[in-house]
C-alpha positions in Angstrom: -7.1 104.5 17.8 -8.4 101.7 15.2 -10.2 99.3 16.2 -7.1 96.3 17.5 -8.5 93.0 16.0 -5.2 90.7 16.5 -2.0 90.7 19.0 0.6 91.0 16.6 -1.1 94.8 16.0 -1.5 95.2 19.4 2.1 94.4 20.5 3.1 96.8 17.7 0.6 99.4 19.1 2.3 99.1 22.7 5.8 99.0 21.4 5.6 102.2 19.4 3.7 104.2 21.9 6.1 102.7 24.8 9.4 102.3 22.7 12.1 103.3 25.4 10.4 101.1 28.0 11.9 98.2 29.2 9.4 95.5 27.6 11.6 92.4 29.8 13.8 92.9 33.4 16.3 90.1 33.6 18.8 91.7 36.2 18.8 95.3 37.8 21.0 95.8 35.0 19.9 94.5 32.3 16.4 94.5 30.2 15.2 94.4 27.3 13.1 97.6 25.4 9.9 97.6 23.9 11.5 98.6 20.4 14.3 96.0 21.2 11.9 93.0 21.5 9.4 94.3 18.4 12.3 94.9 16.0 13.4 91.2 17.5 10.2 89.9 16.9 9.6 90.8 13.4 13.2 89.9 12.3 12.6 86.4 13.6 8.8 86.8 11.6 10.4 87.0 8.5 12.5 83.6 8.8 10.2 81.8 10.2 8.5 82.6 6.8 11.2 81.4 4.8 11.4 78.3 6.4 7.8 77.5 6.1 5.9 78.7 8.8 2.8 80.1 7.2 -1.3 81.6 9.4 -2.6 78.7 11.0 -0.1 76.6 11.0 1.1 75.5 14.8 4.7 76.4 15.9 6.0 74.2 19.0 8.6 75.6 21.0 11.4 74.6 23.8 12.3 78.0 25.1 13.7 79.6 28.1 12.0 82.6 29.6 14.8 84.4 27.2 14.3 87.3 25.1 14.6 85.2 21.4 11.5 82.7 23.0 9.1 85.7 23.4 10.3 87.1 20.3 9.7 83.6 19.0 6.2 83.9 20.4 5.5 87.6 19.0 7.0 86.2 15.6 4.0 83.7 15.9 1.3 86.1 16.2 2.6 88.8 13.9 2.4 86.1 10.7 -1.1 84.4 12.1 0.1 81.1 13.5 -0.1 79.6 17.2 2.4 78.6 19.2 2.4 76.3 21.7 5.3 75.6 24.6 6.5 72.5 25.3 7.7 70.9 28.3 11.3 68.9 27.4 10.9 67.4 30.6 7.9 65.5 29.1 8.7 62.1 29.3 8.9 61.3 25.3 5.9 58.9 24.9 3.5 61.9 26.5 5.1 64.5 23.7 5.0 62.7 21.0 0.9 62.3 22.0 0.7 65.9 22.3 2.7 66.6 19.1 1.2 64.0 16.9 -2.5 65.4 18.7 -1.1 69.2 17.4 1.4 68.5 14.0 3.7 71.3 14.5 4.9 72.7 11.1 8.0 72.7 12.3 9.4 72.5 16.3 12.5 75.5 17.2 14.6 74.6 20.5 17.3 76.9 22.5 18.8 74.2 23.5 20.6 70.6 22.5 17.6 68.3 23.3 17.8 64.9 24.9 18.0 62.2 22.1 14.9 60.6 23.4 13.2 64.0 22.6 14.7 64.9 19.8 13.8 61.8 18.2 10.3 62.2 18.7 10.5 65.7 17.6 12.0 64.7 14.6 9.3 61.8 14.2 6.1 64.5 14.7 7.2 67.7 12.8 7.9 68.6 9.2 12.1 70.4 10.6 13.6 70.7 14.5 15.1 73.7 14.3 17.2 76.3 16.8 17.4 80.2 15.7 20.2 81.6 13.6 23.0 83.4 16.0 22.4 87.1 16.6 24.6 88.2 13.6 21.9 86.7 11.3 19.0 87.6 13.0 20.8 91.7 12.4 21.0 91.1 8.2 16.9 89.9 8.5 14.2 92.7 8.1 13.2 94.5 11.2 10.0 95.9 9.5 6.4 94.3 10.1 5.3 91.0 8.0 2.4 91.7 6.0 0.5 88.6 7.6 0.8 91.0 10.4 -2.0 93.1 9.6 -4.0 90.2 7.6 -4.9 88.0 11.0 -8.0 87.8 12.2 -8.8 87.9 15.8 -10.8 84.4 14.7 -7.1 82.7 14.1 -6.5 80.3 17.0 -2.8 82.5 19.0 -1.7 79.9 20.9 -2.6 75.6 22.3 -2.0 74.8 25.6 -1.9 71.0 26.5 -3.7 70.1 30.0 -4.2 66.2 31.2 -6.7 64.3 29.3 -9.7 61.4 30.7 -8.2 59.4 27.7 -5.0 59.2 28.4 -3.7 61.6 26.1 -3.3 65.7 26.8 -5.5 67.9 25.2 -5.2 70.7 23.0 -7.0 73.9 24.1 -7.0 76.7 21.3 -6.9 79.9 22.1 -7.8 82.7 19.8 -6.6 85.7 19.3 -10.2 88.1 20.1 -9.9 85.5 23.7 -6.2 86.8 24.4 -7.0 90.7 24.0 -10.4 90.1 26.4 -8.2 88.8 28.3 -5.8 91.8 28.2 -8.6 95.0 28.6 -10.1 92.9 30.9 -6.6 92.6 33.6 -5.5 96.1 32.2 -9.1 97.0 34.2 -9.2 94.7 37.2 -5.9 95.3 38.5 -4.7 99.1 37.3 -1.8 97.6 35.2 0.7 100.8 33.7 3.6 101.5 32.2 5.1 101.2 36.2 3.9 98.0 36.9 6.5 95.1 36.8 5.0 91.4 36.7 6.5 88.0 37.8 6.8 85.8 35.2 7.1 82.3 37.7 4.9 80.3 35.2 6.5 78.0 33.4 5.9 78.2 29.9 3.8 75.3 29.5 1.8 76.3 32.3 -1.8 78.3 31.9 -0.5 81.2 34.7 1.9 81.9 32.0 -0.5 83.1 30.6 -1.7 86.3 32.3 2.0 86.6 33.1 3.1 87.5 29.2 0.4 89.1 28.0 -0.6 91.1 30.6 2.0 93.0 30.6 3.6 93.2 27.4 -0.4 94.6 25.9 -0.4 96.7 28.7 2.8 98.4 28.3 3.8 97.0 31.5 7.8 95.1 32.1 7.7 91.8 32.8 10.0 90.0 35.4 11.0 86.1 33.7 12.2 84.4 36.6 13.7 81.4 35.7 13.2 77.8 36.6 16.7 77.5 38.9 15.3 80.9 40.5 12.0 80.0 41.3 13.0 76.5 42.7 14.9 78.2 45.6 13.1 80.3 48.1 15.6 82.5 49.4 16.8 83.3 45.5 13.0 83.7 44.6 12.4 86.0 47.6 15.7 88.2 46.7 15.0 88.7 43.1 11.8 89.6 43.3 12.6 92.2 46.0 15.7 93.3 44.1 13.3 94.3 40.5 10.9 96.3 42.2 8.3 93.6 41.2 4.3 95.0 41.8 2.4 92.6 40.7 2.6 88.7 41.5 0.8 85.5 40.0 1.4 82.1 40.7 -0.6 79.3 42.3 -1.1 78.9 45.8 1.5 75.6 46.2 4.7 78.3 45.5 3.4 80.8 47.9 2.7 78.2 51.1 5.8 76.9 50.3 7.7 80.1 50.8 5.3 80.5 54.1 6.4 77.1 55.0 10.2 78.1 54.3 10.4 81.3 56.1 11.0 83.2 53.6 8.4 86.2 53.2 9.1 87.9 57.1 7.4 91.4 57.8 8.4 93.5 54.9 8.9 91.5 52.0 8.6 93.2 49.2 7.9 96.2 49.5 6.9 97.3 46.2 3.9 95.0 45.7 0.8 96.1 45.4 -1.3 93.5 44.0 -0.5 89.8 45.2 -3.1 87.4 43.0 -2.8 83.4 43.4 -5.0 80.9 41.2 -4.9 77.7 39.8 -6.0 75.7 42.6 -7.4 76.1 46.1 -5.9 77.9 49.1 -6.8 77.2 52.4 -7.9 79.8 54.4 -6.1 78.7 57.5 -2.7 79.5 55.0 -4.2 82.2 53.4 -5.1 84.0 56.6 -0.9 83.8 57.4 -0.5 85.4 54.2 -2.8 88.2 54.1 -2.4 89.1 57.5 1.7 89.6 56.6 0.7 92.0 53.3 -2.8 93.5 54.4 -3.5 96.4 53.9 -0.2 97.9 51.6 -0.8 94.7 49.5 -3.9 94.0 47.6 -4.8 89.8 47.7 -6.5 89.0 44.7 -8.0 84.5 44.2 -8.8 84.2 40.8 -10.8 81.4 39.1 -10.3 80.2 35.9 -10.2 76.9 33.3 -7.3 77.3 30.7 -10.0 76.7 28.4 -11.9 80.7 29.2 -8.7 81.9 28.5 -6.6 81.8 32.1 -8.8 83.2 34.4 -12.8 84.2 34.3 -13.0 85.3 37.5 -11.4 87.3 40.5 -12.5 88.2 44.4 -10.6 90.4 46.5 -10.0 89.5 50.1 -10.9 91.2 53.1 -11.1 91.4 56.9 -14.5 90.2 56.7 -13.0 87.0 54.6 -11.6 85.4 57.6 -14.1 85.4 60.4 -14.4 81.1 59.6 -11.2 79.6 58.9 -13.5 76.6 56.8 -12.9 75.9 53.6 -12.0 78.2 50.7 -12.2 81.8 49.4 -15.0 82.6 46.7 -14.4 81.9 43.2 -15.6 85.9 43.0 -17.4 87.9 40.1 -17.2 86.9 36.4 -14.8 89.0 34.4 -16.3 91.5 32.0 -17.9 90.2 29.0 -18.5 87.0 30.4 -22.0 85.3 32.0 -22.8 81.7 33.6 -25.6 78.9 34.0 -25.7 76.6 37.1 -26.7 73.7 35.2 -28.6 70.6 36.9 -27.6 67.2 35.7 -30.7 67.4 33.8 -29.5 70.7 32.5 -32.1 72.9 34.1 -31.0 76.3 35.6 -30.2 75.6 39.7 -32.1 78.1 42.2 -30.3 80.8 44.3 -28.3 78.3 46.3 -28.1 75.4 45.0 -25.3 73.1 43.3 -24.5 73.1 39.6 -22.2 72.8 37.3 -21.0 76.2 36.0 -21.0 76.7 32.5 -19.3 79.8 31.0 -20.5 82.1 28.1 -18.2 84.9 26.8 -15.3 86.2 24.3 -12.9 84.4 26.3 -14.1 80.7 25.3 -11.3 78.5 23.3 -12.1 77.3 19.6 -12.3 73.8 21.3 -9.3 71.1 21.6 -7.4 71.0 18.6 -7.3 68.2 16.3 -10.2 66.5 18.5 -13.7 66.8 17.4 -15.6 65.0 20.4 -14.1 66.0 22.9 -14.6 69.8 22.1 -18.4 68.2 20.8 -18.6 67.0 25.0 -17.0 70.5 26.1 -18.1 73.5 24.3 -21.9 72.9 23.7 -24.2 74.6 22.6 -26.8 77.2 25.3 -29.8 74.5 25.7 -31.8 77.9 27.1 -31.2 79.5 24.0 -34.1 78.0 22.0 -33.7 80.8 18.6 -30.2 81.2 17.8 -26.4 79.5 18.6 -24.9 80.4 21.5 -21.7 78.5 22.6 -21.6 77.5 26.6 -18.4 75.6 27.3 -18.6 72.8 30.5 -16.5 73.3 33.2 -17.0 70.5 35.2 -16.5 72.3 38.4 -19.4 72.5 40.6 -20.4 75.5 42.6 -23.0 77.9 43.6 -23.8 81.2 43.4 -25.4 83.2 46.1 -27.5 86.2 46.7 -24.5 88.6 45.8 -23.6 87.2 43.1 -20.2 85.1 44.3 -19.6 81.7 42.8 -18.4 79.1 45.6 -16.5 76.3 44.5 -18.0 73.0 45.7 -16.5 70.2 44.2 -15.7 67.8 40.8 -18.4 66.3 38.7 -15.3 64.2 37.8 -12.3 62.7 38.4 -10.1 65.9 37.5 -8.1 67.1 40.5 -5.8 70.0 40.9 -2.3 68.8 42.2 0.8 71.6 42.8 -1.5 73.6 40.4 -1.9 71.5 37.3 -4.5 70.1 36.0 -4.8 66.1 36.3 -7.1 63.7 34.8 -6.8 60.9 36.9 -7.6 58.4 34.1 -4.2 59.6 32.4 -2.9 58.5 35.3 -5.0 54.7 35.5 -4.3 54.8 31.3 -1.1 54.6 31.5 -1.2 52.7 34.9 -2.4 49.8 32.4 0.2 49.8 30.4 2.3 48.8 32.5 3.5 45.5 32.4 1.6 42.6 34.5 -0.7 45.1 35.6 -4.7 43.9 35.2 -6.6 47.1 36.9 -5.5 50.3 38.1 -7.0 53.5 40.2 -6.4 56.7 40.9 -7.0 58.8 44.1 -6.2 62.4 45.1 -5.9 61.7 48.8 -5.5 65.2 51.3 -2.9 64.5 53.9 -2.8 68.2 55.6 -5.2 70.4 55.0 -3.5 72.1 52.2 -1.0 69.4 51.1 -2.6 66.2 49.4 -0.4 63.3 47.3 -1.9 61.3 44.0 -2.6 57.2 45.6 -2.3 54.5 42.9 -4.2 51.3 43.8 -3.4 48.3 41.4 -3.8 44.6 40.7 -1.8 41.8 39.4 -1.5 37.9 38.7 2.2 38.1 39.6 4.5 39.8 42.2 5.3 42.8 41.0 7.3 45.8 43.3 5.5 48.9 43.4 8.9 50.9 43.3 9.4 49.2 39.5 5.7 50.2 39.2 6.3 54.5 39.5 9.5 54.0 37.8 7.9 52.8 35.1 4.9 55.5 35.4 8.5 58.5 34.2 8.5 57.2 30.7 5.1 58.2 30.5 3.8 60.8 32.7 5.6 63.9 33.7 6.4 64.5 37.7 3.6 66.2 39.3 1.7 63.2 37.9 3.1 60.4 39.4 1.5 58.8 42.2 3.3 58.9 45.9 2.0 55.6 47.2 1.5 52.8 44.5 -0.6 49.9 46.7 0.0 46.7 45.2 -2.8 44.1 45.3 -3.9 40.7 43.6 -7.3 42.1 43.2 -9.2 45.1 42.9 -12.9 44.8 44.8 -15.5 45.2 42.3 -18.7 46.5 42.7 -22.0 44.4 41.6 -21.6 45.6 38.4 -18.3 44.4 38.0 -16.1 47.6 37.6 -14.5 48.5 40.1 -15.4 49.3 43.2 -13.9 53.0 44.0 -15.7 53.3 47.3 -14.6 50.4 48.7 -10.6 51.8 47.5 -11.6 55.2 49.1 -12.8 53.2 52.5 -9.7 51.6 52.4 -7.0 54.6 51.3 -7.8 56.1 54.7 -6.3 53.8 56.7 -3.0 53.9 54.7 
């Protein structure tokens, strides 16, 4: 087989060898074959070219987990354009900042958008389109576009937006080559074959969906896309996963904890499941043991770790009985994926000694290209390896403080900044603070993450104002700037926030006050 250097070719090869096997499974009697999905994506690619989409353009998408949605993503890859999946529940102001950053050539939606979202798209894109109907699509050529052979591994494949410390979300750019490395690693690590059915519980604009899409469709397995309304209902979700015979699950721990709390995972649940993967946030071992006791040994339980800037996943750890001798803290992050290496650096950029805590800095082919249209942020996070004096070597500073034991396992210790993980989402508290400062009459603001119980947390904000203001009205105002998962559960209004000797907000004093709430 010739070397595959882009994702369009990779999918075409898989579709050719798995032509009649199911690629997308929507129900027990409804599926889409690889051959059909390949043809549809080719047709859409030709249509996108007529609309003016070209290599290295950005294609913004609002779509459900549908055949057309996945075909659109594949079509963009085949042309050499990069797609970005957007959330139509994003406040228009935040969505506008995202669109201003990525400047898409066009926006495509599979449903009518709310008027304010539509106006936002029209103000930031060349065109706002909907796909032609199936009859019109059937008239388009179904052979691959010529651009598929011209796309290189260094071309961007997709953008994924995450919370930004300046108040503006940042768009991580991932290349074809980076995704191909993830595909190869996932195939080997989880033994994915054409007999597997992977769950698709993660939203398309959420980083974990990268694994769902690529680990399944680029390895010959089937993907079971689970719509928002199914995922929102614990009984319906558990039932659908069982009905479809899913063999590999991937989600944030919060979703699994929710299913356990709702008592929807009795003994014998999901008999076909052979691998249960979770990541995106810490999974407290007290809660994890409940899940382990339910599924082990018939199902492999794997804790994975990886920033968006490293193509979703960069390490994995398989849980065993010995991991629960002590129920304190979190399971290890594991060992790095194939082709990755790391440095643990101190604040002075010296290498931390064995067992010492350092910032995890990652090197390897899955590193992002940087942040789209944001050279300053890229320069801060993607650096030249300070220990590589004789040639250029790029590393990514994760901001995660970790230690590495003598066996090579990485253990999470904390953060060097104010980034948090809440409900699986990566959130910069500074973005929340920027939104708070934009509220009328707010003069100072500080946001915190408060651990309520071991497995649950909430965002709490402190604001000051010279005038009487209502905490409820502040939360209402934030809905115009922040997605629901970033809005503080509680807002404390004060006349003035405490300051330290430097005149800055005294976060330690506020943290002490937080413990009394």
